MARBA-3410 file (N, C-alpha, C, O; in Angstrom, 1 decimal):
73
3.1,2.2,20.8,4.3,3.1,21.1,4.3,4.0,19.9,4.0,3.7,18.7 ~ 4.6,5.3,20.2,4.7,6.3,19.2,6.2,6.6,18.9,7.0,6.8,19.9 ~ 6.6,6.6,17.7,7.9,7.0,17.3,7.9,8.4,16.9,7.0,8.9,16.2 ~ 8.8,9.2,17.5,8.8,10.7,17.3,9.9,11.1,16.2,11.0,10.6,16.2 ~ 9.4,11.9,15.3,10.4,12.4,14.3,10.6,13.9,14.7,9.7,14.7,14.7
11.9,14.2,14.9,12.3,15.6,15.3,13.3,16.1,14.3,14.1,15.4,13.8 ~ 13.4,17.4,14.2,14.5,18.1,13.6,15.2,18.9,14.7,14.5,19.5,15.5 ~ 16.5,19.0,14.7,17.2,19.7,15.7,18.2,20.6,15.0,19.1,20.1,14.3 ~ 18.2,21.9,15.3,19.2,22.9,14.8,20.2,23.0,15.8,19.9,23.6,16.9 ~ 21.4,22.5,15.6,22.5,22.5,16.6,22.9,23.9,16.9,23.1,24.3,18.1
23.1,24.7,15.9,23.5,26.1,16.0,22.6,26.9,16.9,23.0,27.7,17.8 ~ 21.3,26.8,16.6,20.3,27.5,17.4,19.8,26.8,18.6,19.0,27.4,19.4 ~ 20.2,25.6,18.8,19.8,24.7,19.9,18.2,24.7,19.9,17.5,24.9,21.0 ~ 17.7,24.4,18.8,16.2,24.5,18.6,15.7,23.1,18.1,16.2,22.6,17.1 ~ 14.7,22.6,18.8,14.1,21.3,18.5,12.7,21.6,17.9,11.9,22.4,18.4
12.4,20.9,16.7,11.1,21.0,16.2,10.5,19.6,16.1,11.1,18.7,15.4 ~ 9.4,19.3,16.7,8.8,17.9,16.6,8.0,18.0,15.2,7.2,18.8,15.0 ~ 8.3,17.1,14.4,7.6,16.9,13.1,6.4,16.1,13.1,5.3,16.4,12.5 ~ 6.5,15.0,13.9,5.3,14.1,14.1,5.6,12.9,15.0,6.7,12.7,15.3 ~ 4.5,12.3,15.4,4.6,11.1,16.1,3.8,10.0,15.2,2.8,10.2,14.7
4.5,8.8,15.1,4.0,7.7,14.3,3.8,6.5,15.1,4.8,5.9,15.6 ~ 2.6,5.9,15.2,2.3,4.8,15.9,3.0,3.5,15.4,3.0,3.3,14.2 ~ 3.6,2.7,16.2,4.0,1.4,15.9,3.6,0.4,17.0,3.8,0.7,18.2 ~ 2.9,-0.7,16.6,2.4,-1.6,17.5,3.5,-2.3,18.4,4.6,-2.4,17.9 ~ 3.1,-2.7,19.5,4.2,-3.4,20.4,4.8,-4.6,19.8,5.9,-5.0,20.1
4.0,-5.3,18.9,4.5,-6.5,18.2,5.7,-6.2,17.4,6.6,-7.0,17.1 ~ 5.8,-5.0,17.0,7.0,-4.5,16.1,8.0,-3.7,16.9,8.5,-2.7,16.4 ~ 8.3,-4.1,18.2,9.1,-3.4,19.0,10.4,-4.2,19.4,11.3,-3.7,20.2 ~ 10.5,-5.4,18.9,11.7,-6.2,19.2,12.7,-6.3,18.1,13.1,-5.2,17.5 ~ 13.2,-7.5,17.8,14.1,-7.6,16.7,13.4,-7.2,15.3,14.0,-6.6,14.5
12.2,-7.6,15.2,11.4,-7.2,14.0,10.7,-5.9,14.3,9.6,-5.9,15.0 ~ 11.2,-4.8,13.9,10.6,-3.5,14.2,10.7,-2.6,13.0,11.5,-3.0,12.1 ~ 10.0,-1.5,13.0,10.0,-0.6,11.9,10.5,0.8,12.6,9.6,1.6,13.1 ~ 11.7,1.1,12.5,12.2,2.4,12.9,12.0,3.4,11.8,11.7,2.9,10.7 ~ 12.0,4.7,12.1,11.7,5.7,11.1,12.7,5.8,10.0,12.4,6.0,8.8
14.0,5.6,10.3,15.1,5.7,9.4,15.0,6.9,8.5,14.9,6.8,7.3 ~ 15.0,8.1,9.1,14.8,9.4,8.2,15.9,9.6,7.2,17.1,9.4,7.6 ~ 15.6,10.0,6.0,16.6,10.3,5.0,16.2,11.6,4.3,15.0,11.8,4.0 ~ 17.2,12.5,4.2,17.0,13.8,3.6,17.0,13.7,2.1,17.7,12.9,1.5 ~ 16.2,14.6,1.5,16.3,14.8,0.0,17.5,15.6,-0.3,18.0,16.3,0.6
18.0,15.6,-1.5,19.2,16.4,-1.9,19.0,17.8,-1.7,19.9,18.6,-1.3 ~ 17.8,18.3,-1.9,17.6,19.8,-1.8,17.2,20.1,-0.4,16.9,21.3,-0.1 ~ 17.2,19.2,0.6,17.0,19.5,2.0,15.5,20.0,2.3,15.4,20.7,3.3 ~ 14.6,19.8,1.5,13.2,20.2,1.6,12.3,19.1,2.1,11.2,19.4,2.6 ~ 12.7,17.9,2.0,11.9,16.7,2.4,12.6,15.7,3.2,13.8,15.6,3.0
11.9,15.0,4.0,12.5,13.9,4.8,11.5,12.6,4.5,10.3,12.7,4.6 ~ 12.2,11.6,4.1,11.5,10.3,3.8,11.7,9.4,5.0,12.8,9.3,5.6 ~ 10.6,8.7,5.5,10.6,7.8,6.6,10.0,6.5,6.3,9.2,6.5,5.3 ~ 10.2,5.5,7.0,9.5,4.2,7.0,8.6,4.3,8.2,9.0,4.7,9.3 ~ 7.4,3.8,8.0,6.4,3.7,9.1,5.4,2.7,9.0,5.1,2.2,7.9
4.8,2.2,10.1,3.7,1.2,10.0,2.4,1.8,10.6,1.5,1.1,11.0 ~ 2.4,3.1,10.7,1.2,3.7,11.5,-0.1,3.6,10.8,-1.2,3.9,11.4 ~ -0.1,3.2,9.5,-1.4,3.0,8.8,-1.7,1.4,8.7,-2.6,1.0,7.9 ~ -0.9,0.6,9.4,-1.2,-0.9,9.4,-0.3,-1.7,8.6,-0.2,-2.9,8.8 ~ 0.5,-1.1,7.7,1.5,-2.0,7.0,2.7,-1.0,6.8,2.6,0.2,6.8
3.9,-1.7,6.5,5.1,-0.9,6.3,5.0,-0.1,5.0,4.8,-0.7,3.9 ~ 5.2,1.2,5.1,5.1,2.1,4.0,6.2,3.1,4.1,6.8,3.3,5.1 ~ 6.6,3.8,2.9,7.5,4.9,2.9,6.7,6.2,2.8,5.8,6.3,2.0 ~ 7.0,7.1,3.6,6.3,8.4,3.6,7.3,9.6,3.3,8.4,9.5,3.8 ~ 6.9,10.6,2.7,7.6,11.8,2.5,7.0,12.9,3.2,5.8,13.2,3.1
7.9,13.7,4.0,7.4,14.7,4.8,8.0,16.0,4.3,9.2,16.1,4.1 ~ 7.1,17.1,4.0,7.7,18.3,3.6,8.2,19.1,4.8,7.3,19.5,5.6 ~ 9.4,19.4,4.9,10.0,20.2,6.0,10.5,21.5,5.6,11.1,22.3,6.3 ~ 10.1,21.9,4.4,10.7,23.2,3.8,10.3,24.4,4.7,11.1,25.3,4.9 ~ 9.0,24.5,5.2,8.7,25.7,6.0,9.6,25.7,7.3,9.9,26.8,7.9
10.0,24.6,7.7,10.7,24.5,9.0,12.2,24.9,8.8,12.8,25.6,9.6 ~ 12.8,24.4,7.6,14.2,24.6,7.4,14.4,25.9,6.6,15.6,26.3,6.3 ~ 13.3,26.6,6.2,13.5,27.9,5.5,13.9,27.7,4.0,14.6,28.6,3.5 ~ 13.5,26.7,3.4,13.8,26.4,2.0,12.5,26.2,1.3,12.0,25.1,1.2 ~ 11.9,27.3,0.8,10.5,27.1,0.2,10.5,26.2,-1.0,11.5,26.2,-1.8
9.5,25.4,-1.3,9.5,24.5,-2.4,9.4,25.4,-3.7,8.8,26.5,-3.7 ~ 10.0,24.9,-4.8,9.9,25.5,-6.0,8.6,25.4,-6.7,7.9,24.4,-6.5 ~ 8.2,26.4,-7.4,6.9,26.3,-8.1,6.9,26.0,-9.5,5.9,25.8,-10.2
END
């Protein structure tokens, strides 16, 4: 099963698919790993939980190009 991470701009009614992250069927019941996206304070990054590489890990996704907030140099 693939879990989909999306951003949705309500004002523009625009959806952007960020990625799909595989989760095995064994982790689809009470014991599962949902993405649980969390924003960084500067709104340039989204942190997720995923098992797509075989074990539960935390990943950080750069969404700055999508939300129009370029990363600082």
